[in-house]
The first five atom37 places (N, CA, C, CB, O) and aatype in JSON, in Angstrom:
{
  "aatype": [12, 11, 11, 15, 8, 13, 14, 15, 11, 0, 6, 19, 9, 6, 18, 9, 2, 15, 15, 2, 7, 1, 9, 7, 11, 1, 3, 9, 0, 1, 0, 13, 7, 9, 11, 7, 3, 2, 1, 16, 11],
  "atom_mask": [
    [1, 1, 1, 1, 1],
    [1, 1, 1, 1, 1],
    [1, 1, 1, 1, 1],
    [1, 1, 1, 1, 1],
    [1, 1, 1, 1, 1],
    [1, 1, 1, 1, 1],
    [1, 1, 1, 1, 1],
    [1, 1, 1, 1, 1],
    [1, 1, 1, 1, 1],
    [1, 1, 1, 1, 1],
    [1, 1, 1, 1, 1],
    [1, 1, 1, 1, 1],
    [1, 1, 1, 1, 1],
    [1, 1, 1, 1, 1],
    [1, 1, 1, 1, 1],
    [1, 1, 1, 1, 1],
    [1, 1, 1, 1, 1],
    [1, 1, 1, 1, 1],
    [1, 1, 1, 1, 1],
    [1, 1, 1, 1, 1],
    [1, 1, 1, 0, 1],
    [1, 1, 1, 1, 1],
    [1, 1, 1, 1, 1],
    [1, 1, 1, 0, 1],
    [1, 1, 1, 1, 1],
    [1, 1, 1, 1, 1],
    [1, 1, 1, 1, 1],
    [1, 1, 1, 1, 1],
    [1, 1, 1, 1, 1],
    [1, 1, 1, 1, 1],
    [1, 1, 1, 1, 1],
    [1, 1, 1, 1, 1],
    [1, 1, 1, 0, 1],
    [1, 1, 1, 1, 1],
    [1, 1, 1, 1, 1],
    [1, 1, 1, 0, 1],
    [1, 1, 1, 1, 1],
    [1, 1, 1, 1, 1],
    [1, 1, 1, 1, 1],
    [1, 1, 1, 1, 1],
    [1, 1, 1, 1, 1]
  ],
  "atom_positions": [
    [[8.13, 136.09, 57.99], [8.48, 135.6, 59.31], [8.7, 134.09, 59.25], [7.38, 135.95, 60.34], [7.89, 133.34, 59.8]],
    [[9.73, 133.64, 58.62], [10.03, 132.21, 58.52], [10.86, 131.77, 59.71], [10.76, 131.9, 57.21], [11.87, 132.38, 60.03]],
    [[10.43, 130.72, 60.35], [11.15, 130.15, 61.48], [11.28, 128.66, 61.24], [10.42, 130.45, 62.84], [10.55, 128.09, 60.42]],
    [[12.19, 128.03, 61.93], [12.39, 126.6, 61.73], [12.09, 125.77, 62.97], [13.8, 126.36, 61.28], [12.36, 124.57, 62.98]],
    [[11.55, 126.37, 64.01], [11.22, 125.63, 65.22], [9.72, 125.66, 65.47], [11.98, 126.21, 66.42], [9.0, 126.46, 64.88]],
    [[9.27, 124.78, 66.34], [7.86, 124.76, 66.68], [7.58, 125.95, 67.59], [7.45, 123.42, 67.38], [8.22, 126.09, 68.63]],
    [[6.64, 126.82, 67.22], [6.41, 128.05, 67.98], [5.7, 127.8, 69.3], [5.59, 129.02, 67.14], [4.94, 126.84, 69.46]],
    [[5.97, 128.68, 70.24], [5.26, 128.63, 71.51], [3.88, 129.27, 71.33], [6.07, 129.35, 72.66], [3.62, 129.92, 70.31]],
    [[3.04, 129.09, 72.3], [1.71, 129.7, 72.25], [1.83, 131.22, 72.15], [0.87, 129.3, 73.49], [1.09, 131.87, 71.42]],
    [[2.78, 131.78, 72.91], [2.99, 133.24, 72.9], [3.44, 133.72, 71.52], [4.04, 133.63, 73.96], [3.02, 134.8, 71.08]],
    [[4.28, 132.95, 70.83], [4.74, 133.35, 69.5], [3.59, 133.33, 68.49], [5.87, 132.41, 69.03], [3.5, 134.21, 67.64]],
    [[2.73, 132.34, 68.6], [1.58, 132.26, 67.7], [0.65, 133.44, 67.94], [0.82, 130.92, 67.9], [0.16, 134.05, 66.99]],
    [[0.39, 133.76, 69.19], [-0.48, 134.89, 69.53], [0.13, 136.19, 69.03], [-0.71, 134.96, 71.05], [-0.58, 137.05, 68.5]],
    [[1.43, 136.35, 69.19], [2.11, 137.55, 68.7], [1.99, 137.67, 67.18], [3.6, 137.53, 69.11], [1.75, 138.75, 66.65]],
    [[2.16, 136.54, 66.49], [2.01, 136.53, 65.02], [0.6, 136.95, 64.61], [2.34, 135.12, 64.46], [0.42, 137.77, 63.71]],
    [[-0.4, 136.38, 65.26], [-1.8, 136.7, 64.94], [-2.08, 138.18, 65.19], [-2.77, 135.82, 65.77], [-2.7, 138.85, 64.36]],
    [[-1.63, 138.69, 66.32], [-1.88, 140.09, 66.67], [-1.15, 141.07, 65.75], [-1.46, 140.34, 68.1], [-1.62, 142.19, 65.55]],
    [[-0.02, 140.66, 65.19], [0.74, 141.57, 64.34], [0.32, 141.49, 62.87], [2.22, 141.26, 64.45], [0.8, 142.27, 62.05]],
    [[-0.57, 140.57, 62.54], [-0.99, 140.4, 61.16], [-2.27, 141.18, 60.88], [-1.21, 138.91, 60.85], [-3.09, 141.41, 61.76]],
    [[-2.4, 141.57, 59.63], [-3.61, 142.26, 59.2], [-4.59, 141.25, 58.62], [-3.28, 143.36, 58.15], [-4.19, 140.36, 57.87]],
    [[-5.83, 141.38, 58.96], [-6.85, 140.49, 58.41], [-6.94, 139.18, 59.17], [0.0, 0.0, 0.0], [-6.39, 139.01, 60.26]],
    [[-7.66, 138.25, 58.55], [-7.88, 136.95, 59.17], [-6.68, 136.06, 58.98], [-9.13, 136.28, 58.59], [-6.03, 136.08, 57.94]],
    [[-6.38, 135.28, 60.0], [-5.27, 134.34, 59.97], [-5.84, 132.94, 60.21], [-4.18, 134.7, 61.05], [-6.56, 132.7, 61.18]],
    [[-5.52, 132.03, 59.3], [-5.97, 130.65, 59.45], [-4.85, 129.74, 59.9], [0.0, 0.0, 0.0], [-3.7, 130.15, 60.02]],
    [[-5.22, 128.49, 60.14], [-4.23, 127.5, 60.57], [-3.13, 127.33, 59.53], [-4.9, 126.16, 60.84], [-1.96, 127.17, 59.89]],
    [[-3.48, 127.35, 58.27], [-2.48, 127.2, 57.2], [-1.52, 128.37, 57.19], [-3.16, 127.08, 55.84], [-0.32, 128.2, 56.97]],
    [[-2.04, 129.57, 57.44], [-1.17, 130.75, 57.48], [-0.14, 130.64, 58.61], [-2.02, 132.04, 57.67], [1.03, 130.97, 58.43]],
    [[-0.58, 130.16, 59.75], [0.31, 130.0, 60.9], [1.37, 128.94, 60.59], [-0.48, 129.62, 62.17], [2.55, 129.16, 60.84]],
    [[0.95, 127.81, 60.04], [1.91, 126.75, 59.7], [2.93, 127.24, 58.69], [1.17, 125.52, 59.14], [4.12, 126.96, 58.82]],
    [[2.49, 127.97, 57.7], [3.39, 128.5, 56.67], [4.37, 129.51, 57.26], [2.58, 129.16, 55.53], [5.55, 129.49, 56.94]],
    [[3.89, 130.39, 58.12], [4.72, 131.44, 58.71], [5.84, 130.86, 59.57], [3.88, 132.38, 59.54], [6.93, 131.43, 59.63]],
    [[5.58, 129.74, 60.23], [6.57, 129.16, 61.12], [7.3, 127.96, 60.51], [5.92, 128.75, 62.41], [8.08, 127.3, 61.18]],
    [[7.03, 127.69, 59.24], [7.73, 126.6, 58.55], [7.37, 125.22, 59.08], [0.0, 0.0, 0.0], [8.2, 124.32, 59.07]],
    [[6.12, 125.06, 59.53], [5.68, 123.78, 60.08], [5.1, 122.96, 58.94], [4.64, 123.98, 61.22], [4.23, 123.43, 58.2]],
    [[5.59, 121.73, 58.8], [5.16, 120.87, 57.7], [4.76, 119.49, 58.19], [6.27, 120.75, 56.65], [5.1, 119.09, 59.31]],
    [[4.06, 118.78, 57.35], [3.7, 117.39, 57.63], [2.82, 117.23, 58.84], [0.0, 0.0, 0.0], [1.93, 118.03, 59.11]],
    [[3.09, 116.16, 59.59], [2.27, 115.81, 60.76], [2.36, 116.86, 61.86], [2.7, 114.47, 61.3], [1.47, 116.93, 62.71]],
    [[3.41, 117.67, 61.87], [3.54, 118.71, 62.9], [2.46, 119.77, 62.78], [4.9, 119.36, 62.82], [2.19, 120.47, 63.76]],
    [[1.85, 119.91, 61.62], [0.79, 120.93, 61.45], [-0.41, 120.67, 62.33], [0.35, 121.01, 60.01], [-1.09, 121.61, 62.74]],
    [[-0.69, 119.43, 62.62], [-1.88, 119.12, 63.44], [-1.66, 119.45, 64.9], [-2.24, 117.65, 63.3], [-2.63, 119.61, 65.65]],
    [[-0.41, 119.55, 65.33], [-0.14, 119.91, 66.73], [-0.56, 121.34, 66.97], [1.36, 119.73, 67.08], [-0.42, 121.84, 68.09]]
  ]
}
């Protein structure tokens, strides 16, 4: 699920709910292609 835009709260929740197992902040950043300082947002 690679995306190039900053995800909405609903998109992040959908990603977490559709994933198996535990999801961390790094997993979310990687899935949405978020890099650098944008990861802290």
